[in-house]
Each structure stands twice: as structure tokens, then as C-alpha cells.
C-alpha positions in Angstrom: 52.2 -109.2 162.7 50.1 -108.5 159.6 52.0 -107.4 156.5 49.6 -104.6 155.4 51.6 -103.9 152.2 51.4 -107.5 151.1 47.7 -107.5 151.8 47.3 -104.3 149.7 49.1 -105.9 146.8 46.9 -109.1 147.1 43.8 -107.0 147.0 45.0 -105.0 144.0 45.7 -108.3 142.2 42.3 -109.8 142.9 39.7 -107.1 143.4 37.4 -106.6 140.3 35.1 -103.9 141.6 36.3 -100.7 139.8 35.5 -98.3 142.7 37.4 -100.4 145.2 40.3 -101.0 142.8 40.7 -97.3 142.3 40.8 -96.7 146.0 43.4 -99.4 146.5 45.5 -98.1 143.7 45.4 -94.6 145.2 46.5 -96.1 148.6 49.5 -97.7 146.9 50.4 -94.6 144.9 50.1 -92.3 147.9 52.1 -94.6 150.1 50.3 -93.3 153.2 51.4 -95.8 155.8 48.7 -94.8 158.3 45.9 -95.1 155.8 47.2 -98.4 154.5 47.6 -99.8 158.0 44.1 -98.7 159.0 42.6 -100.4 156.0 44.5 -103.7 156.5 45.8 -104.2 160.0 42.9 -106.4 161.0 39.8 -108.2 159.7 36.4 -106.7 160.7 35.4 -108.6 163.8 32.3 -110.8 163.5 30.3 -110.9 166.7 26.8 -111.3 168.0 25.8 -108.1 166.2 27.6 -109.3 162.9 29.9 -106.8 161.2 30.2 -103.1 161.3 32.7 -100.6 159.9 33.6 -97.8 157.5 32.7 -98.4 153.9 35.8 -98.7 151.7 38.6 -101.0 150.5 40.5 -103.3 152.8 40.0 -106.1 155.4 39.1 -103.5 158.0 36.3 -102.0 155.9 32.8 -102.8 154.8 32.8 -103.9 151.2 31.6 -106.7 148.9 34.6 -108.9 149.8 34.3 -108.6 153.6 30.5 -109.0 153.3 31.1 -111.9 151.0 33.4 -113.6 153.4 30.9 -113.1 156.2 28.1 -114.5 154.1 30.1 -117.6 153.1 30.8 -118.2 156.8 27.1 -117.7 157.6 26.1 -120.0 154.8 28.5 -122.7 156.0 27.1 -122.4 159.5 23.5 -122.6 158.3 24.1 -125.6 156.1 25.7 -127.4 159.1 22.9 -126.5 161.5 19.7 -126.6 159.5 18.0 -128.7 156.8 17.1 -126.6 153.7 18.0 -123.3 155.4 16.3 -120.0 154.5 17.3 -116.4 155.3 15.4 -113.1 155.4 17.3 -110.1 154.2 16.6 -106.4 154.5 18.4 -103.0 154.4 17.9 -99.5 155.7 19.0 -96.3 154.0 22.7 -96.8 154.6 25.1 -96.3 151.6 25.9 -99.5 149.7 23.0 -101.3 151.3 21.4 -102.5 148.1 24.8 -103.7 146.8 25.5 -105.6 150.0 22.0 -107.3 149.8 22.6 -108.4 146.2 26.1 -109.7 147.1 24.7 -111.6 150.1 21.7 -113.1 148.2 24.0 -114.3 145.4 26.4 -116.1 147.8 23.6 -117.7 149.8 21.9 -119.0 146.6 25.2 -120.5 145.4 25.4 -122.3 148.8 21.9 -123.7 148.5 20.3 -121.2 150.9 17.0 -119.6 149.9 16.6 -115.9 150.6 13.5 -113.8 151.2 14.4 -110.2 150.4 12.7 -106.9 151.1 13.1 -105.2 147.6 13.2 -101.7 149.1 14.5 -99.8 152.1 12.7 -101.1 155.2 12.7 -100.3 159.0 15.2 -102.6 160.7 12.6 -104.2 163.0 10.7 -105.6 159.9 13.6 -108.0 159.3 13.2 -109.5 162.8 9.5 -109.9 162.2 10.0 -111.4 158.7 12.6 -113.9 160.1 10.0 -115.2 162.5 6.9 -114.9 160.3 8.6 -116.8 157.4 10.1 -119.3 159.8 13.6 -118.6 158.5 16.8 -120.2 159.8 18.3 -116.7 160.2 18.2 -113.1 159.1 20.6 -110.4 157.8 20.0 -106.7 157.8 22.4 -104.1 156.3 22.4 -101.4 159.0 24.8 -99.5 161.2 22.4 -98.1 163.8 23.7 -94.8 165.3 27.1 -94.8 163.6 28.0 -91.9 161.2 27.2 -91.9 157.5 30.4 -93.5 156.3 29.5 -96.7 158.1 27.4 -99.7 157.3 26.9 -103.0 159.0 25.8 -106.6 158.5 23.5 -107.5 161.4 22.9 -111.2 161.8 19.8 -112.8 163.4 18.9 -116.2 164.6 15.6 -118.0 163.8 14.0 -116.3 166.8 14.4 -112.9 165.1 17.0 -111.8 167.7 20.7 -111.2 167.2 22.6 -114.4 166.9 23.9 -116.1 170.1 27.6 -116.0 171.1 27.9 -119.7 170.1 26.5 -119.0 166.6 28.8 -116.0 166.2 31.8 -118.0 167.2 30.9 -120.8 164.7 30.4 -118.3 161.9 33.6 -116.4 162.8 35.6 -119.7 162.7 34.1 -120.5 159.3 35.1 -117.0 158.1 38.7 -117.5 159.3 38.9 -120.5 157.0 37.6 -118.6 154.0 39.7 -116.7 151.5 37.6 -113.8 150.3 38.9 -114.2 146.7 39.1 -118.0 146.3 36.6 -119.6 148.6 33.4 -117.5 148.3 30.8 -119.2 146.1 28.5 -116.9 144.1 26.0 -116.9 141.3 24.6 -114.2 139.0 21.2 -113.1 140.1 20.9 -109.9 137.9 17.9 -111.3 136.1 16.1 -112.2 139.3 16.9 -108.8 140.8 15.5 -106.9 137.8 12.4 -109.0 137.7 11.9 -108.4 141.4 12.4 -104.6 141.0 9.8 -104.4 138.2 7.1 -106.8 139.6 7.4 -106.2 143.4 6.5 -109.2 145.6 6.9 -112.7 144.1 5.3 -114.4 147.1 1.7 -114.2 148.3 0.5 -110.8 149.2 -0.4 -112.0 152.7 3.3 -112.3 153.4 5.8 -109.4 153.7 6.8 -107.5 150.6 9.8 -109.7 149.9 11.3 -111.4 147.0 12.1 -115.1 147.2 15.4 -116.1 145.7 15.9 -119.9 145.6 19.2 -121.7 144.9 17.3 -124.1 142.6 17.9 -123.1 138.9 14.4 -124.5 138.0 12.7 -122.0 140.4 14.9 -118.9 139.8 
């Protein structure tokens, strides 16, 4: 059985995000067993539709650490399955979408995976199209479909622009299970690239989607 109190202490020790840390600290100070249990009794399940859950602190929430763990698992899968893998990334208007996109791109880059990113809010189907058009190895869209406003999600796509297969989901999930969200997730700082993309728009030919190319090679960043 999961020791939710031990997990809470671990997160308080390692989390650096001020908003999440404040939420965790309040959970501990309030001592609300039901709230602590709900935040930590399980990991968000990764399936053929990726991740989906309430935004907040904990293993059972959508946050930069659960997104990071999923992305590290996805990156491990891509590197084992494809040569020089690439990924298209998009987001809809859900809360924290931009933050999750930045987190995902930074982790993919640190793992040698090139990302093509829509720099602004985009309709979800455009990600499927971009994945196919750019001949990417996979795609990721931050969206939670019909769920209420407190939710967000991490929808994963295969190279065909469709949601990933059950075989791919199982492989990614297994890689995630072997990943410590605080010790095993590779990342790199892409702040400069994000600012440049925001100010200049597309950094690839105009005949392609309005996306930003983030490469893992320092010489091309």
C-alpha cells in the first residue's frame, strides 16, 4: 500500500516550483487525510490517450513533474524505436498548457529528440495533421477534451497522427515506472529559444505549419 505521507514529504523535499510547493506545504499543514490521499494514492495512468487529470501537486495530478516523467518515458520509447526521432507538440486553451509544452520540449531536447512546436493555442486536430505532414515519430497535445476546467491532459500520438497503440502505451508506461520524477528526468534550459520563437513566429519555412523547431543539437538551437 502506498504511504501517501511519505510521498508528500518526498515531494516537499524535491519540488522546486513555488506554486506546487506552496500547495504541498498547505496539504501537510492542514493534515487533511482525504486530500493528501487523493493527491498521492496512485500515479496518473498512462494509456493510449496519454495522461489526463486535475491540475495540482501530487502523483495523481497533472503538473510539471508528472508531465516530465511521462515525457522521459516517451523519449526513452522513441529513442529505442526510431532513428533521430522527432515530435510535433501543440496545446489548446487549457490551463498550464504552455508550461507543459515548455517542460515537454525541454525534456525531449535533452534526450536528443527534436520538437516542432505550435507557438500559440491551436485546435487539437492540427497536431495530428502536423505529425503526419512533418513525418514525425510521434506527437503530443496538451488537452483534456470535454473534462471540466481544472483538468488538463497529455495526449500522445503515433507517427500516423492517431493516438498511440496499446503496445506503444505499454512500453511508455513501463519506461515511466522505471523513472524517478526528481532524479531520472533529463532536461535543458530552452528559455532563450522560447523567447526567440515568441518574438519571431515560425522558424521553419512558411509552407509548413506555424511551428517552432527545437533541436537537441546545441549548434542549431
